[in-house]
C-alpha positions in Angstrom: -20.7 -18.7 17.1 -17.3 -17.8 15.7 -14.0 -19.0 17.0 -10.9 -16.9 16.7 -9.2 -13.8 17.9 -10.1 -10.3 16.9 -6.4 -9.6 16.7 -6.4 -11.4 13.3 -8.8 -8.8 12.1 -6.5 -6.1 13.1 -3.5 -7.9 11.6 -5.2 -8.0 8.3 -6.0 -4.3 8.4 -2.4 -3.6 9.4 -0.9 -5.6 6.5 -3.3 -4.3 3.9 -2.5 -0.7 4.9 1.2 -1.4 5.0 0.9 -2.3 1.3 -1.0 0.9 0.7 1.7 3.0 2.3 4.4 1.2 0.3 2.6 1.8 -2.9 1.8 5.4 -2.0 5.4 6.2 -1.3 6.7 4.6 -4.5 7.2 6.9 -7.4 6.7 6.1 -11.1 10.0 6.2 -13.0 10.3 9.5 -14.7 12.3 10.6 -17.8 12.5 14.0 -19.3 10.6 12.9 -22.4 7.8 11.4 -20.4 7.8 13.5 -17.2 4.2 14.7 -17.5 2.8 11.3 -18.2 4.8 9.8 -15.3 3.5 12.4 -12.9 0.0 11.7 -14.1 0.5 8.0 -13.4 1.9 8.7 -10.0 -1.1 10.9 -9.1 -3.5 8.3 -10.3 -1.8 5.6 -8.3 -1.8 7.7 -5.1 -5.5 8.6 -5.5 -6.2 4.8 -5.9 -4.5 4.2 -2.5 -6.6 6.9 -0.9 -9.7 5.2 -2.2 -8.5 1.8 -0.9 -7.7 3.2 2.5 -11.2 4.4 3.0 -12.6 1.0 1.8 -10.3 -1.1 4.0 -11.3 1.0 7.0 -15.0 0.4 6.3 -14.4 -3.3 5.9 -12.5 -3.5 9.2 -15.3 -1.8 11.0 -18.0 -3.9 9.4 -16.2 -7.2 10.2 -15.6 -6.0 13.8 -19.3 -5.5 14.3 -20.3 -8.7 12.7 -17.8 -10.9 14.5 -18.6 -9.2 17.8 -22.3 -9.9 17.3 -21.6 -13.6 16.5 -19.8 -14.3 19.7 -16.9 -16.7 20.4 -14.2 -14.3 19.3 -11.5 -13.3 21.8 -10.6 -9.6 22.3 -7.1 -8.3 22.6 -7.5 -8.4 26.4 -8.2 -12.1 26.2 -12.0 -12.0 26.9 -14.2 -14.4 24.8 -17.3 -12.6 23.6 -20.7 -14.1 24.1 -23.3 -13.7 21.3 -25.3 -10.5 20.9 -29.0 -10.3 21.1 -28.9 -10.1 17.3 -26.1 -12.4 16.3 -26.6 -13.9 12.8 -24.7 -12.1 10.1 -27.6 -11.4 7.8 -29.7 -10.2 10.7 -27.0 -7.7 11.7 -26.7 -6.5 8.2 -30.4 -6.1 7.9 -30.5 -4.1 11.2 -27.7 -1.9 9.8 -29.6 -1.3 6.6 -32.7 -0.4 8.5 -30.7 2.1 10.6 -29.4 3.6 7.4 -32.9 4.0 6.0 -32.4 1.2 3.5 -29.1 2.6 2.0 -25.8 0.8 2.1 -24.7 1.0 5.7 -21.9 3.5 6.3 -19.6 1.1 8.1 -16.7 3.6 7.9 -18.5 6.0 10.2 -17.5 5.3 13.9 -20.8 6.7 15.3 -22.8 4.5 13.0 -21.0 1.4 14.1 -21.4 2.5 17.7 -25.1 2.8 17.2 -25.3 -0.6 15.6 -23.5 -2.4 18.4 -25.6 -0.7 20.9 -28.8 -1.7 19.0 -27.8 -5.3 18.7 -26.2 -5.6 22.2 -22.7 -6.8 21.7 -20.8 -7.5 24.9 -17.9 -5.2 23.7 -20.1 -2.3 22.6 -18.4 0.1 25.0 -14.9 -0.8 23.8 -15.9 -0.5 20.1 -17.5 2.9 20.8 -14.5 4.1 22.7 -11.9 2.7 20.2 -13.5 3.8 17.0 -14.3 7.2 18.7 -10.6 7.9 19.1 -9.7 11.1 17.1 -9.0 9.8 13.6 -9.2 11.4 10.2 -12.3 9.4 9.1 -14.3 12.4 7.9 -11.2 14.0 6.3 -10.4 10.8 4.5 -14.0 10.5 3.3 -14.0 14.0 2.0 -10.8 13.5 0.0 -12.0 10.1 -1.3 -15.4 11.6 -2.4 -13.7 14.4 -4.3 -11.5 11.8 -6.1 -14.3 9.5 -7.0 -17.2 12.0 -7.5 -15.6 15.4 -8.4 -18.2 18.1 -8.2 -18.6 21.6 -6.7 -20.0 20.0 -3.5 -17.3 17.5 -3.0 -14.6 20.0 -4.0 -15.9 22.4 -1.3 -15.6 19.7 1.3 -12.2 18.7 0.1 -11.0 22.3 0.1 -12.0 22.6 3.8 -9.8 19.6 4.5 -6.9 21.2 2.6 -7.4 24.5 4.5 -7.2 22.7 7.8 -3.8 21.5 6.9 -2.7 24.8 5.5 -2.9 23.7 1.8 -6.2 25.1 0.4 -5.2 24.7 -3.2 -3.5 21.3 -3.1 -4.6 18.3 -5.1 -5.7 15.2 -3.2 -2.4 13.5 -4.1 -0.3 16.5 -3.1 -2.1 17.0 0.2 -1.7 13.4 1.3 2.0 13.5 0.1 2.8 16.5 2.2 4.6 16.1 5.5 2.5 15.0 8.4 3.0 15.7 12.2 5.3 12.6 12.6 7.6 13.5 9.8 6.3 11.0 7.2 3.6 11.8 4.7 0.1 12.9 5.8 -1.1 9.6 4.3 1.2 7.6 6.6 -0.1 9.7 9.6 -3.7 8.9 8.7 -2.9 5.2 8.4 -1.3 5.2 11.8 -4.3 7.1 13.3 -6.7 4.5 11.9 -4.6 1.7 13.1 -4.6 3.1 16.6 -8.4 3.3 16.6 -8.7 -0.2 15.2 -6.4 -1.6 17.8 -8.2 0.1 20.6 -11.6 -1.1 19.4 -10.6 -4.8 19.6 -9.1 -4.6 23.1 
């Protein structure tokens, strides 16, 4: 069994995403002679933070499932979890692979994580399903990330749908996430806050 507090898992996610926000907001120094090159570097840097955000979210969800299965971890509400019916790390991962038909488990997908904790019987499965089920831009983030990493007609179509939903059908990934979000900061910052809210609710 494990021994610790799930709050440490959230704290790590929070600090990692704080660094992403800081890097995303920073601009490459620009000079008239090298303006285009500087803008390209800035775009590349922001796209890198988009990729990392999706990766960090998936890692948080995976570790939440694995630690919850292990038992011995305290929730934010102060409850110590007992072990799940499937508790060993490699057995949980094997179960997740089987549920994803042998492919790499999509830990970043809330419904998938909800199905895994239900299958292995974690004590906090209801809280995980509720928390990760909070409206968050998981699919939008994935569509943007996939277009950045695997540009194709299919991924561009999915990305354009995201852009249209925010009133920017022709924006680049960097420009879209740099635009103003509902809270006044960038859309990237808004998405980070949404994911943090879901993460915090899931460990309660």
